[in-house]
C-alpha positions as CSV (number, residue, x, y, z in Angstrom):
1,M,128.6,-177.6,180.1
2,N,125.4,-178.9,179.3
3,K,123.3,-176.5,176.4
4,S,121.5,-174.9,179.3
5,A,124.1,-173.3,181.6
6,Y,126.3,-173.0,178.9
7,L,123.2,-170.3,177.3
8,I,122.5,-168.8,180.7
9,F,126.0,-168.0,181.4
10,A,126.4,-166.4,177.7
11,S,123.2,-164.8,178.9
12,G,124.6,-163.3,182.8
13,L,127.7,-162.1,180.9
14,L,125.9,-160.6,178.7
15,L,123.8,-158.4,181.4
16,L,127.1,-158.0,183.2
17,Q,128.2,-156.6,180.6
18,L,125.5,-153.7,179.8
19,F,125.5,-153.1,183.8
20,F,129.4,-152.1,183.4
21,Y,128.2,-149.8,180.7
22,Y,125.3,-148.9,182.5
23,S,127.7,-147.1,185.2
24,L,131.0,-145.8,182.8
25,R,128.3,-142.7,182.5
26,W,128.5,-141.7,187.2
27,I,132.5,-141.8,186.9
28,P,133.9,-140.5,183.1
29,E,136.3,-138.9,184.8
30,I,137.9,-141.8,185.0
31,V,136.6,-143.1,181.1
32,E,138.7,-139.7,179.8
33,E,141.9,-140.2,182.5
34,Y,142.3,-143.4,181.0
35,Y,140.5,-144.4,177.3
36,S,139.7,-141.3,175.8
37,T,143.4,-139.7,176.6
38,G,144.8,-143.0,178.1
39,I,144.5,-146.1,176.1
40,Y,142.5,-145.1,173.4
41,P,144.5,-142.7,171.4
42,Y,147.2,-145.4,170.8
43,I,144.2,-147.9,169.4
44,S,143.0,-145.3,166.7
45,K,146.4,-144.2,165.1
46,A,147.0,-148.2,165.6
47,M,143.8,-148.7,163.3
48,R,144.6,-145.9,160.1
49,F,148.7,-146.9,160.7
50,G,146.6,-151.1,159.7
51,L,144.0,-150.2,157.2
52,G,144.5,-145.8,156.7
53,W,146.9,-147.7,153.3
54,I,144.3,-149.4,152.0
55,P,142.4,-147.8,149.0
56,F,139.3,-149.0,150.0
57,S,137.1,-149.7,153.4
58,F,137.7,-152.5,154.2
59,G,135.4,-152.0,157.8
60,D,132.4,-152.1,154.4
61,L,133.6,-155.4,153.2
62,V,133.2,-156.6,157.1
63,Y,129.6,-155.4,156.6
64,S,128.0,-156.4,154.4
65,I,130.1,-160.4,155.4
66,G,128.1,-159.8,158.1
67,I,124.6,-158.9,157.1
68,I,124.9,-162.3,154.4
69,M,126.1,-164.6,158.2
70,I,123.0,-162.5,159.4
71,I,120.4,-163.0,156.7
72,R,122.1,-166.7,156.5
73,W,121.1,-167.1,160.7
74,L,118.2,-165.6,160.3
75,I,117.1,-168.1,157.3
76,L,118.3,-170.5,159.6
77,Y,117.0,-170.2,162.8
78,V,113.4,-169.7,161.2
79,R,114.1,-173.7,159.9
80,S,114.9,-174.0,163.5
81,W,111.3,-174.3,164.2
82,I,109.7,-176.3,161.2
83,P,108.8,-179.2,163.2
84,L,110.1,-182.3,161.5
85,P,108.7,-184.9,161.2
86,A,107.9,-187.8,164.1
87,G,110.5,-189.7,165.1
88,R,113.2,-186.4,163.9
89,E,115.0,-184.7,166.6
90,R,117.4,-181.8,166.0
91,K,120.8,-181.8,167.1
92,P,123.5,-178.6,167.0
93,P,123.7,-176.3,165.3
94,Y,120.7,-177.2,164.1
95,S,118.3,-176.6,167.7
96,A,116.7,-173.2,168.4
97,M,119.0,-173.7,172.0
98,H,122.2,-174.0,170.2
99,R,120.5,-170.7,167.7
100,H,120.0,-168.7,171.1
101,T,123.0,-169.4,172.7
102,Q,124.6,-167.9,169.0
103,L,122.7,-165.1,169.3
104,V,123.7,-164.1,172.6
105,V,127.2,-164.7,172.2
106,G,127.3,-162.3,169.0
107,L,126.2,-160.0,171.1
108,N,129.0,-160.6,173.6
109,V,131.6,-160.1,171.1
110,I,130.2,-157.4,169.2
111,L,129.2,-155.6,172.4
112,G,132.8,-155.8,173.6
113,L,134.9,-155.5,170.7
114,F,132.3,-152.3,169.6
115,H,133.3,-150.6,172.7
116,M,136.9,-151.6,173.9
117,M,137.7,-150.7,170.2
118,W,135.7,-147.4,171.0
119,G,132.8,-147.1,172.6
120,F,134.3,-145.9,175.4
121,N,134.1,-142.4,174.6
122,Y,130.4,-142.0,174.9
123,Y,131.1,-142.2,178.2
124,R,133.9,-139.5,178.5
125,L,133.3,-136.1,180.5
126,P,131.4,-133.9,178.3
127,L,133.3,-131.4,175.9
128,H,132.7,-127.8,177.9
129,Q,134.2,-129.8,180.9
130,V,137.1,-131.2,179.0
131,L,137.5,-126.9,177.3
132,E,136.6,-125.3,180.7
133,I,133.6,-123.2,178.8
134,E,130.4,-122.8,180.6
135,A,127.0,-125.2,179.0
136,E,124.9,-122.6,178.9
137,Y,124.2,-119.1,176.8
138,T,121.2,-116.2,177.2
139,T,119.6,-114.8,173.7
140,E,122.0,-111.8,174.0
141,E,125.2,-113.8,173.4
142,L,124.0,-116.2,170.8
143,Q,122.9,-113.1,168.7
144,L,126.4,-111.9,169.2
145,V,127.8,-114.9,167.9
146,I,125.7,-115.2,164.7
147,D,127.0,-111.3,164.3
148,Q,130.5,-112.8,164.3
149,L,129.8,-115.9,162.1
150,I,127.6,-114.1,159.1
151,I,131.1,-111.6,159.6
152,T,133.4,-114.3,157.8
153,S,130.7,-115.8,156.5
154,N,129.6,-113.5,153.6
155,Q,133.4,-112.4,153.7
156,L,134.4,-116.3,152.9
157,H,131.5,-116.3,150.3
158,T,132.6,-113.0,148.4
159,Q,135.9,-114.3,148.4
160,L,134.9,-117.7,146.7
161,Q,131.5,-116.1,144.4
162,P,131.6,-112.4,143.3
163,I,128.0,-113.0,142.7
164,D,126.0,-112.8,146.3
165,S,123.2,-114.8,145.2
166,L,125.1,-117.4,143.7
167,A,126.2,-120.6,146.0
168,V,129.7,-121.2,146.3
169,A,130.6,-124.2,143.7
170,F,133.1,-127.2,146.0
171,E,134.2,-128.5,143.2
172,E,137.6,-130.6,144.4
173,N,136.6,-134.6,144.7
174,Q,136.8,-136.0,148.3
175,A,139.4,-137.6,147.4
176,T,141.3,-134.8,147.5
177,L,139.3,-133.4,150.8
178,F,140.8,-136.1,152.7
179,N,144.2,-135.7,151.4
180,Q,143.7,-131.3,152.8
181,A,141.7,-132.3,155.8
182,P,144.0,-133.8,158.4
183,E,145.8,-130.3,158.4
184,A,142.7,-128.6,160.4
185,F,143.6,-130.6,163.2
186,D,147.7,-129.6,163.2
187,R,145.9,-126.3,163.8
188,I,143.7,-126.5,166.8
189,D,146.1,-127.6,169.4
190,H,145.8,-124.3,171.5
191,V,142.0,-125.2,171.9
192,Y,142.4,-129.4,172.8
193,P,146.6,-130.0,172.7
194,A,145.3,-133.9,172.2
195,L,143.9,-133.8,169.1
196,D,147.4,-135.5,167.8
197,Y,145.3,-136.9,163.6
198,G,148.4,-138.6,163.1
199,I,148.3,-140.9,160.3
200,A,144.8,-140.7,157.9
201,S,142.2,-143.6,157.2
202,I,139.9,-141.7,154.9
203,K,137.4,-143.3,152.3
204,K,134.2,-143.5,150.6
205,S,132.0,-145.7,151.5
206,M,131.4,-148.5,149.3
207,L,128.2,-148.6,150.5
208,T,126.5,-145.0,149.7
209,M,123.4,-146.0,147.9
210,P,122.6,-147.5,150.9
211,L,123.6,-144.8,153.3
212,S,121.5,-142.4,150.9
213,H,118.6,-143.7,151.4
214,M,119.0,-143.7,155.1
215,G,119.6,-140.3,155.5
216,Y,123.4,-140.8,156.3
217,S,126.6,-138.4,155.3
218,G,128.6,-141.3,156.5
219,Y,129.3,-143.0,159.9
220,L,132.9,-144.7,161.9
221,N,133.6,-147.8,161.6
222,P,134.6,-148.4,165.5
223,I,135.5,-151.6,164.8
224,T,138.2,-150.6,162.2
225,G,139.0,-147.0,162.7
226,E,137.9,-146.2,159.2
227,A,136.0,-143.3,158.9
228,Q,133.4,-143.7,156.1
229,T,131.7,-140.6,153.5
230,N,128.8,-140.8,151.7
231,A,130.4,-140.7,148.4
232,W,127.5,-139.3,146.4
233,I,127.8,-136.1,148.7
234,N,129.9,-132.9,146.7
235,N,128.3,-129.9,148.4
236,Y,129.3,-126.9,151.6
237,K,129.0,-130.3,153.9
238,T,131.6,-132.3,152.7
239,P,134.6,-131.0,154.1
240,V,132.9,-130.6,157.0
241,L,131.6,-133.7,157.2
242,I,135.4,-135.6,156.6
243,L,136.1,-133.5,159.6
244,H,133.6,-134.4,161.3
245,E,134.1,-138.3,161.2
246,M,137.8,-137.8,162.0
247,S,136.7,-135.8,164.9
248,H,135.1,-139.3,165.4
249,Q,138.2,-140.9,165.0
250,L,139.4,-138.8,167.3
251,G,138.0,-139.3,170.6
252,F,134.9,-137.5,170.2
253,A,132.1,-140.0,170.2
254,K,128.8,-138.0,171.0
255,E,127.3,-136.4,167.1
256,N,127.7,-132.9,168.9
257,E,130.5,-132.5,170.1
258,A,132.2,-133.9,166.8
259,N,130.1,-131.3,166.0
260,F,131.9,-128.6,167.1
261,I,135.9,-129.6,166.6
262,A,134.9,-130.1,163.4
263,I,134.0,-126.0,163.2
264,I,136.9,-125.5,165.3
265,A,139.6,-127.4,162.8
266,G,137.6,-126.3,159.7
267,M,137.6,-122.6,160.7
268,N,141.3,-122.6,161.3
269,H,141.9,-124.9,157.5
270,S,145.0,-122.6,155.4
271,D,141.8,-123.7,153.2
272,P,139.0,-121.1,152.2
273,Y,136.5,-123.7,151.2
274,F,137.4,-125.4,154.7
275,Q,137.2,-122.3,156.8
276,Y,133.6,-121.7,154.5
277,S,132.0,-125.1,154.8
278,A,132.7,-124.7,158.8
279,S,131.8,-121.4,159.0
280,I,128.2,-121.7,157.1
281,F,127.6,-125.0,159.4
282,A,128.3,-122.8,162.7
283,L,126.1,-120.1,161.6
284,R,123.1,-122.7,160.1
285,Y,123.3,-124.1,164.2
286,C,123.2,-120.9,165.2
287,L,120.0,-118.9,163.7
288,S,118.4,-122.3,163.9
289,D,118.7,-122.4,167.5
290,L,117.8,-118.2,167.4
291,S,114.8,-118.9,165.4
292,R,112.8,-120.2,168.3
293,R,114.9,-118.4,171.2
294,D,113.6,-115.2,169.3
295,P,112.2,-114.7,165.5
296,E,112.0,-111.3,165.5
297,V,116.0,-110.4,165.8
298,Y,116.0,-114.0,163.9
299,Q,114.8,-112.3,160.5
300,Q,116.3,-108.8,161.3
301,L,120.6,-110.8,161.5
302,K,119.3,-113.5,158.1
303,G,118.7,-110.0,155.8
304,K,122.7,-109.4,156.3
305,I,123.5,-113.0,154.7
306,R,123.9,-113.8,151.8
307,P,121.7,-114.5,149.5
308,G,124.1,-117.6,148.5
309,I,124.8,-118.5,151.1
310,F,121.4,-119.5,151.5
311,A,121.5,-121.1,148.3
312,N,124.5,-123.7,149.5
313,Y,121.9,-124.9,151.9
314,Q,119.8,-124.7,149.1
315,E,121.7,-127.3,147.8
316,L,121.9,-129.8,150.7
317,R,118.7,-129.8,151.3
318,D,117.6,-130.5,148.0
319,F,120.4,-133.5,147.7
320,W,119.1,-135.4,150.6
321,I,114.6,-134.9,149.1
322,Q,115.5,-137.1,146.4
323,Y,115.7,-140.1,149.4
324,E,113.1,-138.4,151.9
325,G,111.3,-141.9,152.2
326,I,110.5,-144.5,155.1
327,I,113.7,-146.4,154.6
328,E,115.3,-142.5,155.8
329,E,112.5,-142.3,158.7
330,V,113.0,-145.7,160.0
331,S,117.1,-145.4,160.0
332,Q,116.7,-142.2,161.8
333,V,113.9,-143.3,164.5
334,T,116.7,-146.2,165.1
335,Y,119.8,-143.6,165.5
336,N,118.1,-142.1,167.9
337,T,117.1,-145.7,170.0
338,Y,120.8,-145.6,169.6
339,L,121.7,-142.6,171.0
340,K,119.8,-143.1,174.1
341,A,121.4,-146.2,174.2
342,N,124.9,-144.9,174.9
343,N,124.6,-141.8,177.4
344,Q,122.5,-138.9,174.8
345,P,119.2,-139.6,176.8
346,D,117.9,-136.9,174.7
347,G,118.6,-138.5,171.6
348,M,119.2,-136.4,168.1
349,Q,117.8,-133.3,170.2
350,T,121.3,-133.1,171.8
351,Y,122.7,-132.1,168.8
352,S,121.6,-128.7,169.3
353,Y,124.2,-128.8,172.6
354,V,126.8,-127.7,169.5
355,V,125.8,-124.4,169.4
356,A,126.2,-124.1,173.3
357,L,129.9,-125.0,173.1
358,L,130.2,-122.7,170.2
359,V,128.6,-119.6,171.7
360,N,131.1,-119.9,174.8
361,Y,133.8,-120.8,172.9
362,F,133.7,-118.0,170.4
363,K,132.3,-115.2,173.2
């Protein structure tokens, strides 16, 4: 096969892959049965068993090496277009044709691995269908759930911080929270029996500095199955963040669904700090939605909340303010595009779906 034919073949295979993945959004029942609750749990547990014991993020090493290789490839690609002296001709692996082929073959491999190891979960059934709950709700139903969350959050805040104006202090380090977190999933099999976590593989990101400037709290490496957290976050968000990334490991690829699972898991944890983290995280989502639907009722309910809870919210805002800038803006736009490409057509706006799940679960 000559160079041109090989490039055409690789390009055709890439287009075929893209068409196949796009078509999966029309058959979520099949993805749910045969991949998400079929083969994926074995893949997930195998990855956590294989890499969970390593104290550092193997996936971050892979990312770092990959970034270096991409930079090297870009340099060589630019050089391949620089004219040579008369009478000289570039041959593989130095020609532009060869670089194009490398790019397309690399995209085929990465895209295939991404989907086989985790990415097919983007096309599974919506969580409200799996849980057999509704996806719509009224403002009155939202208000009732907020009332419940306020009572729970206030009680937990009182337990953890007697002074109502002060934030609850989260002093446990992330390593300790990593050890405590798996218990949460053992307590919610009544919500979704398929939530069998098994061996843990949760680690601090070795790329925390760029992660912070990009505006991310954590991520799942889909190729290694490792959950990574931003090592610099140490506030009310930390426990629920850990549970969120673990939810991704369990196959809940969509951010809103992972948030819902993390909230339910956290609220069922035996540790009051996990309960508080999940409760006020859920409360914040619901309050934000109510402020758009009925600002007057929002102000009324807001007055029932202990000020220290808002102090916890402010701690998180203060953390992220220091990293705002062009890198964070570009990163968020990029991630929004990524979500739309992976069966979340509303991009980051789909995060509001977590409110629908919460309201219909609790009502």
